[in-house]
C-alpha positions as CSV (number, residue, x, y, z in Angstrom):
1,M,30.9,46.0,-18.7
2,N,31.3,43.0,-16.5
3,T,28.3,40.6,-16.6
4,N,28.0,37.4,-14.8
5,A,25.6,34.9,-16.4
6,L,24.7,33.3,-13.1
7,T,23.8,36.6,-11.3
8,E,22.1,38.1,-14.3
9,R,19.8,35.2,-14.7
10,F,18.0,35.5,-11.3
11,D,16.1,38.6,-10.1
12,D,16.4,37.4,-6.5
13,E,19.7,36.4,-5.2
14,L,18.2,33.7,-3.0
15,E,16.1,32.1,-5.8
16,P,18.8,29.4,-6.7
17,I,19.4,28.6,-3.0
18,G,15.6,28.1,-2.4
19,I,15.3,25.9,-5.4
20,A,18.4,23.8,-4.4
21,V,17.3,23.4,-0.8
22,G,13.8,22.5,-1.9
23,A,15.1,19.9,-4.3
24,F,17.4,18.5,-1.6
25,L,14.5,18.2,0.8
26,V,12.5,16.3,-1.8
27,L,15.4,13.9,-2.4
28,V,15.9,13.3,1.4
29,G,12.2,12.6,1.9
30,L,12.0,10.2,-1.1
31,S,15.2,8.4,-0.1
32,T,13.7,7.9,3.4
33,V,10.7,6.2,1.9
34,V,12.7,4.2,-0.6
35,G,14.9,3.0,2.2
36,T,12.0,1.0,3.5
37,P,12.2,1.8,7.2
38,W,9.5,-0.8,8.0
39,T,11.9,-3.7,7.2
40,T,14.3,-2.8,10.1
41,N,11.9,-1.4,12.7
42,P,9.2,-3.7,14.2
43,D,7.3,-0.7,15.9
44,T,4.4,0.2,13.6
45,L,3.8,3.6,15.2
46,A,7.4,4.6,14.8
47,V,7.4,3.6,11.1
48,A,4.2,5.4,10.5
49,L,5.5,8.6,12.1
50,K,8.7,8.3,10.0
51,L,6.7,7.9,6.8
52,V,4.5,10.9,7.7
53,G,7.6,12.9,8.4
54,A,9.2,11.9,5.1
55,L,6.1,12.8,3.1
56,A,5.9,16.1,5.0
57,T,9.5,16.7,4.0
58,V,8.8,16.1,0.4
59,A,5.8,18.4,0.5
60,L,7.8,21.1,2.3
61,G,10.7,20.8,-0.2
62,A,8.3,21.0,-3.2
63,G,6.6,24.0,-1.7
64,L,9.8,25.8,-1.0
65,A,11.1,25.1,-4.6
66,S,7.9,26.3,-6.2
67,L,7.7,29.3,-3.9
68,S,11.4,30.2,-4.7
69,W,11.1,29.7,-8.5
70,N,10.3,33.0,-10.2
71,G,8.9,31.2,-13.3
72,R,10.0,33.7,-15.9
73,E,11.3,32.4,-19.2
């Protein structure tokens, strides 16, 4: 009887990958906003688009992580 704690914990094999990629996307989006792109770029439209993209990345990552998480105890 060979059991692996990592593979037995998840019903779906892709669940940990979805959670990890979602968390990574959230961190990338937040680090883009924290990097204050408005201080180095004088173009307001470019900065606004970058901020919208960063917030969309955070939303996409959070959605992917919550969609991937099975939620069972």
